[in-house]
PAVEXDO-343844 format. One line per 8 residues: number of its first residue (from 1); for each residue x, y, z of N, C-alpha, C. Coordinates in steps of 0.1 Angstrom, whole numbers. Layout:
BEGIN
NUM> X,Y,Z,X,Y,Z,X,Y,Z; ... $
# end
This chain:
BEGIN
1> 278,706,-406,265,713,-409,263,724,-399; 260,736,-403,258,748,-394,245,745,-386; 246,750,-373,235,748,-364,222,755,-369; 224,765,-377,212,772,-382,206,766,-394; 213,756,-400,208,750,-412,193,745,-412; 189,738,-401,175,734,-400,165,746,-400; 169,757,-394,160,769,-394,159,774,-408; 170,775,-415,170,780,-428,162,772,-438 $
9> 162,759,-436,154,750,-444,139,751,-441; 136,751,-428,122,751,-424,115,764,-428; 122,775,-426,116,788,-429,119,793,-443; 128,786,-450,132,789,-464,138,804,-464; 147,806,-455,152,820,-453,161,824,-465; 170,815,-469,179,819,-480,170,820,-493; 161,811,-494,152,811,-506,145,824,-508; 142,831,-497,134,843,-497,144,855,-497 $
17> 157,853,-499,166,864,-499,169,870,-486; 168,863,-475,171,869,-462,182,861,-455; 185,865,-443,195,858,-435,190,856,-420; 196,847,-412,192,846,-399,194,859,-391; 205,866,-393,207,879,-387,197,889,-390; 193,890,-403,183,900,-408,169,897,-402; 166,884,-401,153,880,-395,153,883,-380; 164,881,-373,165,885,-359,163,900,-357 $
25> 170,908,-365,168,922,-365,154,926,-367; 148,920,-377,134,923,-381,125,920,-369; 126,908,-363,118,904,-352,119,914,-340; 132,918,-337,134,927,-326,128,941,-329; 130,945,-342,124,958,-345,109,958,-344; 103,948,-349,88,947,-348,84,946,-333; 91,939,-325,88,938,-310,89,952,-304; 99,960,-307,101,973,-301,90,982,-305 $
33> 85,981,-317,75,991,-321,61,987,-316; 59,974,-313,45,970,-308,45,966,-293; 56,967,-286,56,962,-272,48,971,-263; 45,983,-268,36,992,-260,23,986,-256; 19,976,-264,6,970,-261,5,963,-248; 17,958,-243,17,952,-229,11,961,-219; 15,974,-220,11,984,-209,-2,990,-213; -4,993,-226,-16,1000,-230,-28,990,-228 $
41> -27,978,-232,-38,968,-230,-42,966,-215; -31,966,-207,-33,964,-193,-41,976,-187; -37,988,-191,-44,1000,-186,-58,1001,-190; -61,998,-203,-74,999,-208,-84,989,-202; -79,976,-202,-88,965,-198,-90,965,-183; -80,970,-175,-82,970,-161,-93,979,-156; -98,988,-165,-109,997,-162,-122,990,-160; -122,977,-165,-134,969,-163,-135,962,-150 $
49> -124,963,-142,-124,956,-129,-115,943,-130; -110,940,-142,-101,929,-143,-88,931,-135; -82,921,-129,-69,923,-122,-58,926,-132; -51,938,-130,-41,943,-139,-29,933,-141; -24,926,-130,-13,917,-133,-17,906,-142; -29,900,-140,-33,889,-149,-35,894,-163; -40,906,-165,-42,911,-179,-28,912,-185; -18,918,-178,-5,919,-184,0,905,-188 $
57> -1,895,-180,3,882,-183,-4,876,-195; -17,878,-195,-25,873,-206,-22,880,-219; -19,893,-219,-15,900,-231,-2,894,-236; 8,892,-227,21,887,-232,19,873,-237; 12,864,-231,11,850,-235,3,850,-249; -7,858,-250,-15,858,-262,-7,863,-274; 1,874,-271,10,879,-282,20,869,-286; 26,862,-276,37,853,-279,31,841,-287 $
65> 20,835,-282,14,824,-289,9,827,-303; 2,839,-304,-3,842,-318,8,845,-327; 19,852,-323,30,854,-332,38,841,-336; 39,832,-326,46,820,-328,38,811,-339; 25,810,-337,17,803,-347,17,809,-361; 17,822,-362,17,828,-375,31,826,-381; 42,826,-374,55,824,-379,57,810,-383; 53,800,-375,55,786,-378,46,780,-388 $
73> 33,783,-387,23,777,-395,21,784,-409; 23,797,-410,21,804,-422,34,809,-428; 45,810,-420,58,814,-424,58,828,-430; 52,838,-423,53,852,-426,58,860,-414; 65,871,-417,70,880,-406,59,889,-400; 49,882,-395,37,890,-390,34,885,-376; 36,894,-366,34,892,-352,20,897,-349; 14,890,-339,0,894,-334,0,897,-319 $
81> -9,905,-315,-11,908,-301,-25,913,-299; -30,914,-287,-44,919,-284,-45,933,-291; -56,936,-298,-57,947,-306,-61,960,-299; -55,971,-302,-60,984,-298,-72,987,-306; -82,992,-300,-95,994,-307,-104,982,-302; -99,970,-304,-106,958,-299,-108,959,-284; -96,962,-277,-97,963,-262,-106,975,-258; -106,986,-266,-115,997,-262,-129,993,-264 $
89> -132,986,-275,-146,981,-277,-150,972,-265; -141,963,-261,-143,954,-250,-147,962,-237; -138,972,-234,-139,979,-221,-149,989,-220; -149,998,-230,-158,1010,-230,-172,1008,-236; -173,998,-244,-187,996,-250,-193,984,-244; -187,972,-245,-193,960,-240,-195,961,-224; -185,966,-217,-186,966,-203,-192,979,-197; -186,990,-201,-191,1003,-196,-204,1007,-201 $
97> -207,1006,-214,-220,1011,-219,-231,1000,-219; -228,988,-224,-239,978,-224,-241,972,-210; -230,972,-202,-231,967,-188,-228,952,-186; -221,947,-196,-216,933,-194,-205,932,-184; -205,921,-177,-193,919,-168,-181,915,-177; -169,916,-172,-158,913,-180,-158,898,-184; -164,890,-175,-164,876,-179,-174,873,-191; -185,881,-191,-195,880,-202,-188,885,-215 $
105> -181,896,-213,-174,902,-225,-163,893,-231; -157,885,-222,-147,875,-227,-155,864,-235; -167,861,-230,-175,850,-237,-179,855,-251; -183,868,-251,-187,874,-264,-175,875,-274; -163,878,-269,-151,878,-277,-148,864,-282; -150,854,-274,-148,840,-278,-157,836,-289; -170,839,-288,-180,835,-298,-177,843,-311; -174,856,-310,-171,864,-322,-159,859,-330 $
113> -149,854,-322,-137,848,-329,-141,835,-336; -150,827,-330,-155,815,-337,-162,818,-350; -171,829,-349,-178,833,-361,-169,837,-373; -158,845,-369,-148,849,-379,-141,837,-384; -138,827,-375,-131,815,-379,-139,807,-389; -152,805,-386,-161,798,-395,-162,804,-408; -162,818,-409,-163,825,-421,-151,822,-430; -139,820,-424,-127,817,-431,-126,802,-436 $
121> -129,793,-427,-127,779,-430,-138,774,-440; -149,782,-441,-159,778,-451,-155,782,-465; -145,791,-466,-140,796,-479,-148,808,-483; -158,812,-476,-166,823,-479,-158,836,-477; -151,837,-466,-143,848,-463,-132,851,-474; -126,841,-480,-116,842,-490,-123,848,-503; -135,843,-506,-142,848,-518,-146,862,-516; -149,867,-504,-152,881,-502,-140,890,-504 $
129> -128,885,-499,-116,893,-502,-113,893,-516; -115,882,-523,-112,882,-538,-121,891,-546; -133,894,-540,-142,903,-547,-137,918,-546; -127,921,-538,-122,934,-537,-113,937,-549; -115,948,-556,-107,951,-568,-93,954,-564; -83,951,-573,-69,952,-570,-65,966,-567; -70,976,-574,-66,990,-571,-70,994,-557; -82,989,-552,-86,992,-538,-77,986,-528 $
137> -71,974,-531,-62,968,-522,-50,977,-520; -45,982,-532,-33,991,-531,-37,1004,-523; -49,1009,-525,-54,1021,-518,-54,1018,-503; -58,1006,-499,-58,1002,-485,-44,1003,-479; -34,998,-487,-20,998,-482,-16,1013,-481; -19,1022,-490,-15,1036,-489,-22,1042,-477; -35,1039,-475,-43,1045,-464,-37,1040,-451; -33,1028,-450,-27,1023,-437,-14,1030,-435 $
145> -6,1033,-446,6,1041,-445,4,1055,-439; -6,1062,-444,-10,1075,-439,-14,1074,-424; -22,1064,-422,-27,1062,-408,-16,1060,-398; -6,1051,-401,4,1048,-392,14,1060,-391; 16,1067,-402,25,1079,-402,18,1090,-393; 5,1091,-394,-2,1101,-385,-1,1097,-370; -2,1084,-367,0,1079,-354,14,1083,-349; 24,1080,-357,37,1083,-353,40,1098,-351 $
153> 34,1106,-359,36,1121,-357,29,1126,-345; 17,1120,-342,10,1123,-329,19,1119,-317; 25,1107,-317,33,1103,-306,45,1112,-305; 50,1116,-316,62,1125,-316,59,1139,-312; 47,1143,-312,43,1157,-308,44,1166,-320; 46,1160,-332,48,1168,-345,34,1174,-349; 23,1167,-345,10,1172,-348,2,1171,-335; -6,1181,-332,-14,1182,-320,-29,1185,-323 $
161> -38,1183,-314,-52,1187,-316,-53,1202,-316; -63,1206,-324,-66,1221,-325,-81,1222,-327; -87,1231,-319,-102,1233,-319,-108,1238,-332; -100,1245,-340,-105,1250,-352,-101,1242,-364; -89,1239,-366,-84,1232,-377,-83,1217,-374; -87,1212,-363,-87,1198,-359,-72,1193,-355; -63,1196,-364,-49,1193,-361,-40,1205,-365; -29,1206,-358,-20,1217,-361,-5,1212,-358 $
169> 5,1219,-363,18,1215,-361,21,1216,-346; 29,1207,-341,33,1207,-327,44,1217,-324; 47,1218,-311,58,1228,-307,71,1221,-308; 79,1225,-319,92,1219,-322,103,1223,-312; 99,1232,-303,109,1235,-293,109,1226,-280; 99,1218,-280,98,1208,-269,109,1198,-270; 116,1195,-259,127,1185,-259,124,1172,-266; 112,1167,-262,108,1154,-267,106,1154,-282 $
177> 100,1165,-287,98,1166,-302,111,1168,-309; 120,1176,-303,134,1177,-309,141,1164,-310; 140,1156,-300,146,1143,-300,140,1134,-311; 127,1135,-313,120,1127,-323,125,1132,-337; 126,1144,-339,131,1149,-352,145,1145,-354; 154,1145,-344,167,1140,-345,167,1125,-349; 158,1117,-342,157,1103,-346,152,1101,-360; 143,1109,-364,138,1108,-378,149,1111,-388 $
185> 157,1121,-386,168,1124,-395,178,1112,-395; 182,1107,-383,192,1097,-382,187,1084,-389; 175,1080,-386,170,1067,-392,169,1069,-407; 164,1081,-411,163,1083,-426,177,1081,-433; 187,1087,-427,200,1086,-433,205,1072,-433; 203,1065,-422,207,1051,-422,200,1042,-432; 187,1045,-434,179,1038,-444,184,1041,-458; 187,1053,-461,193,1057,-474,206,1050,-476 $
193> 214,1048,-466,227,1041,-467,225,1026,-466; 212,1022,-465,209,1007,-465,216,1000,-453; 215,1006,-442,221,1000,-430,210,991,-423; 213,978,-422,203,970,-416,203,972,-401; 191,973,-395,190,977,-381,188,992,-379; 186,999,-389,185,1014,-388,175,1019,-378; 163,1013,-378,153,1017,-369,156,1013,-355; 162,1002,-353,166,997,-339,177,1007,-334 $
201> 187,1010,-342,197,1019,-337,191,1033,-333; 182,1037,-341,176,1050,-338,168,1050,-325; 161,1039,-323,153,1037,-310,163,1037,-298; 174,1030,-299,184,1029,-288,190,1043,-285; 194,1050,-295,200,1063,-293,190,1073,-287; 178,1074,-292,168,1083,-287,165,1080,-273; 164,1067,-269,161,1063,-256,172,1067,-246; 184,1065,-250,196,1069,-242,196,1085,-240 $
209> 193,1092,-251,193,1107,-250,182,1111,-241; 170,1105,-242,159,1108,-234,162,1106,-219; 169,1096,-216,173,1093,-202,183,1103,-197; 192,1107,-206,203,1117,-202,197,1131,-200; 186,1134,-207,179,1147,-205,168,1147,-195; 166,1135,-189,155,1135,-178,141,1133,-183; 140,1131,-197,126,1129,-202,121,1116,-199; 130,1106,-198,127,1092,-194,135,1089,-182 $
217> 129,1083,-172,137,1080,-159,148,1070,-162; 159,1072,-155,169,1062,-155,166,1051,-145; 170,1038,-147,168,1028,-137,178,1030,-126; 172,1029,-114,181,1032,-102,183,1019,-93; 175,1009,-96,176,996,-89,174,984,-98; 178,973,-94,176,961,-102,161,958,-105; 152,963,-95,138,961,-97,132,970,-109; 140,980,-113,136,988,-124,139,982,-137 $
225> 146,970,-137,150,963,-149,144,950,-150; 143,942,-139,139,928,-140,128,925,-130; 119,916,-133,108,912,-124,111,897,-121; 114,894,-109,118,880,-105,105,871,-105; 94,877,-100,81,870,-99,71,875,-109; 71,870,-121,62,875,-131,47,872,-128; 38,880,-132,24,878,-129,19,865,-136; 9,859,-130,3,847,-135,-11,849,-142 $
233> -16,839,-148,-29,840,-155,-41,836,-147; -38,831,-135,-49,824,-127,-62,831,-126; -62,844,-125,-74,852,-122,-83,854,-134; -77,853,-146,-85,855,-159,-86,843,-168; -77,833,-166,-77,821,-175,-90,814,-174; -97,812,-185,-109,804,-186,-121,809,-179; -121,823,-177,-132,829,-169,-144,834,-178; -145,829,-190,-156,833,-199,-169,828,-193 $
241> -179,837,-196,-193,833,-193,-201,835,-205; -211,826,-207,-219,827,-220,-234,828,-217; -238,830,-205,-253,830,-202,-260,842,-208; -253,853,-210,-260,865,-216,-257,866,-231; -249,858,-237,-245,859,-251,-257,856,-260; -266,848,-255,-277,843,-264,-290,853,-263; -289,863,-256,-300,873,-255,-300,881,-268; -312,885,-272,-314,892,-285,-306,906,-285 $
249> -305,912,-273,-299,925,-272,-284,924,-274; -278,912,-273,-264,911,-275,-260,907,-289; -270,903,-297,-267,899,-311,-261,910,-319; -266,922,-319,-260,933,-327,-245,935,-324; -241,937,-311,-227,939,-308,-219,927,-312; -225,915,-311,-217,902,-314,-214,902,-329; -224,905,-337,-222,905,-352,-213,917,-356; -215,928,-350,-206,940,-353,-192,937,-349 $
257> -189,931,-338,-176,928,-333,-169,918,-343; -177,908,-347,-171,898,-357,-167,905,-370; -176,913,-375,-174,920,-388,-162,930,-387; -162,937,-376,-151,947,-374,-137,939,-374; -137,928,-366,-124,920,-366,-120,916,-380; -130,911,-388,-127,906,-401,-122,917,-410; -128,929,-410,-124,940,-419,-111,946,-414; -109,947,-401,-96,953,-396,-85,943,-400 $
265> -87,930,-399,-76,921,-402,-73,921,-417; -84,922,-425,-82,923,-440,-74,935,-443; -78,947,-438,-71,959,-441,-57,959,-437; -54,954,-425,-40,953,-420,-31,944,-428; -36,932,-431,-28,922,-438,-26,926,-453; -36,933,-459,-34,938,-472,-23,949,-472; -24,957,-462,-14,968,-461,0,962,-459; 1,952,-451,14,945,-449,19,938,-462 $
273> 10,933,-469,14,926,-482,20,936,-491; 16,948,-491,21,958,-500,36,961,-497; 40,958,-484,54,961,-480,64,952,-487; 60,940,-492,69,931,-498,73,935,-512; 64,944,-518,67,948,-532,64,937,-542; 56,927,-539,53,917,-548,40,920,-555; 38,916,-568,26,918,-575,15,909,-569; 2,914,-569,-9,907,-563,-13,896,-573 $
281> -14,884,-568,-18,873,-577,-26,862,-568; -29,851,-575,-36,840,-568,-29,835,-555; -15,834,-556,-7,829,-545,-9,839,-533; -9,852,-536,-10,862,-525,-24,861,-519; -34,858,-527,-48,856,-522,-48,844,-512; -42,833,-516,-42,821,-507,-34,824,-495; -23,831,-496,-15,834,-484,-23,843,-474; -30,853,-480,-38,862,-472,-49,854,-465 $
289> -55,844,-472,-66,836,-466,-61,828,-454; -49,823,-455,-42,815,-444,-40,824,-432; -35,836,-435,-32,845,-424,-45,849,-417; -56,852,-425,-68,855,-419,-74,844,-410; -73,832,-415,-78,820,-408,-71,819,-394; -58,820,-394,-50,819,-382,-53,831,-373; -55,843,-378,-59,854,-370,-72,852,-363; -81,846,-371,-94,843,-365,-93,833,-354 $
297> -85,823,-355,-83,813,-345,-77,819,-333; -69,829,-334,-62,835,-323,-72,843,-313; -83,847,-318,-92,855,-310,-99,847,-299; -104,835,-301,-109,827,-290,-98,822,-281; -86,820,-286,-75,816,-277,-72,827,-268; -72,839,-273,-69,851,-264,-80,852,-253; -92,850,-257,-103,851,-248,-102,841,-237; -98,829,-240,-95,819,-230,-85,823,-220 $
305> -74,830,-225,-64,835,-216,-68,847,-207; -78,854,-212,-84,865,-204,-80,878,-210; -80,880,-223,-77,893,-228,-85,895,-241; -84,907,-247,-90,910,-260,-84,902,-271; -92,900,-282,-87,892,-293,-75,897,-299; -66,888,-303,-54,892,-310,-56,895,-325; -48,903,-330,-49,908,-344,-35,911,-349; -32,909,-362,-19,913,-368,-17,928,-366 $
313> -5,932,-363,-2,946,-361,4,952,-373; 0,964,-376,5,971,-388,20,975,-385; 24,975,-372,38,978,-369,47,967,-374; 42,956,-378,50,946,-385,58,951,-397; 52,962,-403,58,968,-414,72,973,-411; 75,977,-398,88,981,-394,98,970,-396; 94,958,-391,103,946,-393,105,942,-407; 94,943,-415,95,939,-429,104,949,-437 $
321> 104,962,-433,113,972,-439,127,970,-435; 129,963,-424,143,959,-420,148,946,-427; 139,940,-435,144,929,-443,137,916,-439; 128,916,-429,121,904,-425,113,898,-436; 115,886,-440,107,879,-451,102,866,-447; 104,861,-435,100,847,-431,93,847,-418; 87,836,-414,81,835,-401,91,834,-390; 104,833,-393,114,833,-382,114,846,-375 $
329> 112,857,-382,111,870,-376,99,871,-366; 88,865,-369,77,864,-360,80,856,-347; 87,845,-350,91,836,-339,100,844,-329; 110,852,-334,118,860,-326,110,870,-318; 100,876,-324,91,885,-317,84,878,-306; 79,866,-309,72,858,-298,81,855,-286; 93,852,-289,103,849,-278,105,861,-270; 106,873,-276,109,885,-269,97,889,-260 $
337> 85,886,-265,73,888,-257,73,880,-245; 77,867,-246,79,859,-234,89,864,-224; 100,870,-229,110,876,-220,104,888,-213; 94,894,-219,88,906,-213,82,903,-199; 78,890,-197,73,886,-184,83,890,-173; 96,889,-176,106,892,-166,113,906,-168; 112,911,-180,119,924,-182,109,936,-185; 96,934,-182,87,945,-185,90,958,-177 $
345> 97,958,-166,101,971,-160,111,979,-169; 120,971,-175,130,977,-184,123,982,-197; 114,974,-202,107,978,-214,99,991,-213; 94,993,-201,86,1005,-198,94,1018,-199; 107,1017,-198,116,1028,-199,118,1034,-213; 114,1026,-223,115,1030,-237,104,1039,-240; 106,1052,-243,95,1061,-245,89,1060,-259; 77,1064,-261,70,1064,-274,78,1073,-284 $
353> 84,1083,-279,91,1092,-288,103,1086,-295; 108,1074,-289,119,1067,-295,114,1058,-306; 102,1053,-305,97,1044,-316,90,1052,-327; 86,1065,-324,78,1072,-334,85,1075,-347; 98,1078,-347,105,1080,-360,104,1068,-369; 106,1056,-364,105,1044,-372,91,1042,-377; 81,1045,-369,67,1043,-373,63,1053,-384; 68,1065,-383,65,1075,-394,72,1071,-407 $
361> 84,1066,-406,91,1062,-419,85,1049,-425; 80,1040,-417,73,1029,-422,60,1033,-429; 53,1043,-424,41,1048,-430,45,1053,-444; 56,1061,-445,60,1067,-458,64,1055,-467; 70,1045,-462,74,1034,-470,62,1027,-476; 51,1026,-469,39,1019,-474,32,1027,-484; 34,1040,-484,27,1049,-494,31,1047,-509; 42,1040,-510,46,1037,-524,37,1029,-532 $
369> 27,1023,-526,17,1015,-533,8,1024,-541; 9,1037,-539,0,1046,-547,4,1046,-562; 16,1041,-565,20,1040,-579,12,1030,-587; 5,1021,-580,-3,1011,-587,-17,1015,-589; -21,1027,-585,-34,1032,-586,-35,1042,-598; -45,1040,-607,-46,1048,-619,-55,1060,-615; -48,1071,-611,-55,1083,-607,-61,1091,-619; -57,1087,-631,-63,1094,-643,-77,1088,-646 $
377> -80,1076,-640,-93,1070,-641,-101,1074,-629; -111,1083,-630,-118,1088,-619,-126,1078,-611; -131,1067,-618,-138,1057,-611,-129,1049,-602; -116,1049,-604,-107,1043,-595,-102,1054,-585; -99,1066,-589,-93,1076,-581,-102,1080,-569; -115,1081,-572,-125,1085,-561,-125,1075,-550; -128,1062,-552,-128,1053,-541,-115,1052,-534; -104,1052,-542,-90,1052,-536,-88,1063,-527 $
385> -91,1075,-531,-89,1087,-523,-98,1087,-510; -110,1082,-512,-119,1081,-500,-113,1071,-490; -108,1060,-495,-102,1050,-486,-90,1056,-479; -81,1062,-486,-69,1068,-480,-71,1079,-470; -80,1088,-474,-83,1099,-466,-90,1096,-452; -100,1087,-454,-108,1084,-441,-101,1074,-432; -92,1067,-438,-84,1058,-429,-75,1066,-420; -70,1077,-425,-61,1086,-417,-68,1095,-408 $
393> -79,1101,-413,-85,1111,-404,-94,1105,-394; -99,1093,-396,-108,1086,-386,-100,1077,-377; -87,1075,-379,-79,1066,-371,-85,1052,-371; -91,1048,-382,-98,1035,-383,-96,1029,-397; -89,1017,-397,-88,1009,-409,-102,1005,-414; -110,1001,-405,-124,996,-409,-132,1007,-416; -131,1019,-410,-139,1030,-416,-134,1034,-430; -121,1035,-432,-115,1038,-445,-118,1028,-455 $
401> -116,1015,-452,-119,1004,-461,-134,1004,-465; -142,1005,-455,-157,1004,-457,-162,1016,-466; -158,1028,-463,-163,1039,-471,-157,1039,-485; -145,1035,-487,-139,1033,-500,-146,1023,-508; -149,1012,-502,-155,1001,-509,-170,1005,-513; -177,1011,-504,-190,1015,-507,-191,1026,-518; -180,1034,-518,-179,1044,-529,-177,1038,-543; -168,1027,-543,-166,1019,-555,-179,1013,-560 $
409> -187,1007,-552,-199,1001,-556,-209,1012,-561; -210,1023,-554,-219,1034,-558,-215,1039,-572; -202,1041,-574,-197,1047,-587,-201,1037,-599; -200,1024,-596,-203,1014,-607,-218,1015,-609; -226,1017,-599,-241,1017,-601,-245,1029,-609; -241,1041,-604,-245,1053,-611,-240,1055,-625; -229,1048,-628,-224,1050,-642,-229,1038,-651; -238,1030,-645,-244,1020,-654,-235,1008,-656 $
417> -225,1006,-649,-216,994,-651,-220,983,-641; -232,979,-641,-237,969,-632,-231,955,-635; -227,953,-648,-221,940,-651,-208,938,-644; -201,949,-639,-189,947,-632,-190,944,-618; -203,944,-613,-205,942,-599,-209,927,-597; -201,919,-591,-204,905,-589,-211,902,-576; -215,890,-574,-222,886,-561,-213,888,-549; -200,884,-550,-191,888,-538,-191,902,-535 $
425> -191,911,-546,-191,925,-543,-203,930,-535; -215,925,-539,-227,929,-532,-227,923,-518; -223,911,-516,-223,905,-503,-214,913,-494; -202,917,-499,-192,924,-491,-198,938,-487; -205,944,-497,-211,957,-494,-222,956,-483; -230,946,-484,-241,944,-474,-234,941,-460; -224,933,-460,-217,931,-447,-211,944,-441; -205,952,-449,-200,965,-445,-211,973,-439 $
433> -222,974,-446,-233,982,-441,-239,977,-428; -239,964,-427,-244,958,-414,-234,962,-403; -221,960,-406,-211,964,-395,-212,978,-391; -214,987,-401,-215,1001,-397,-228,1004,-390; -239,998,-394,-252,1001,-388,-252,995,-373; -247,983,-372,-248,976,-359,-237,983,-349; -226,987,-355,-216,993,-347,-219,1007,-342 $
# end
């Protein structure tokens, strides 16, 4: 019996048309595209006065545990980590603007995660998601595709800020931008040729070229590659405080944070579901509900460790596009996050311009969901276009999903089709309005 046979049976790898090698490549690709969070989260959250080494350690452990649980308990190739946006809300709003200590902010994160978790285990959260029309779910997937492609082009320097037109083409004579374009062409060709590991090969080549051109520093000592004494959790683990959580002034940000986590998770997971190319049905609804429940459970766990709440990453689409179909890919990503404790100096040498081509192409891949939207029916086309457009230009999944859904409800009301609006539709609209007002 092959040593990998138990893994194949547990994760049903062959049954889903994948292989151990393909799942490993998918897990590695996902890790490479989302590993920036180790450094980004540390930089953002340390602005609150939290000790940076402990934040890095908490980020790594939270990402590893969240990804492992998603892979083993739900068997999907979806890795989790502390969320960008969530960490900014934690640092710049809860701590800097409201004046909470980081310990109080961790307590608020913990309680927000519990509220999200209760919403899911009660079954109410699943009914809210089921109230979302199918065409709008496809629009969310397309919007997420535009969003992530825009992020990739910004990282590559292909688009830059402009005071008049808001965005403008970047300077394609810049060495980093040229390397990105080279990577984009290379990975595109490999994907057309159906080469497994295309994105990973592109990342490796662009990183080596960036080092040779001096864009990225070369390692000069073993300390630039490995960390013998990884940071510990001691200074942030279990440091939550709850004495200010129950004050009336804290209730609006608490509710807003819970709703934002819910809708961001819904939008991301719906976007990732579109990458599999499967028709949406009751089984997909149940799978989405299980993923949302586990995502909710990960938020208080991350707060205990001392970091912002974990969330599924849209960068998982890179691994899915490489053929990842089971939770084993997420387990591989979790193991690589744990190795980051020792190899984070080496990981920091991989520039964002090396991962940008893969991110752009994943965004393009996700846009294929547009074929399921009936643009000849204006009552569908308008909410879909609002969702797609605002998700990209606002850099916010929550904003795009919210405005698209509210547009859908408004169209139904003004056209006199009130019978098509169900109670879950109305409840979801009210929750979105609450989240937007409180946020």
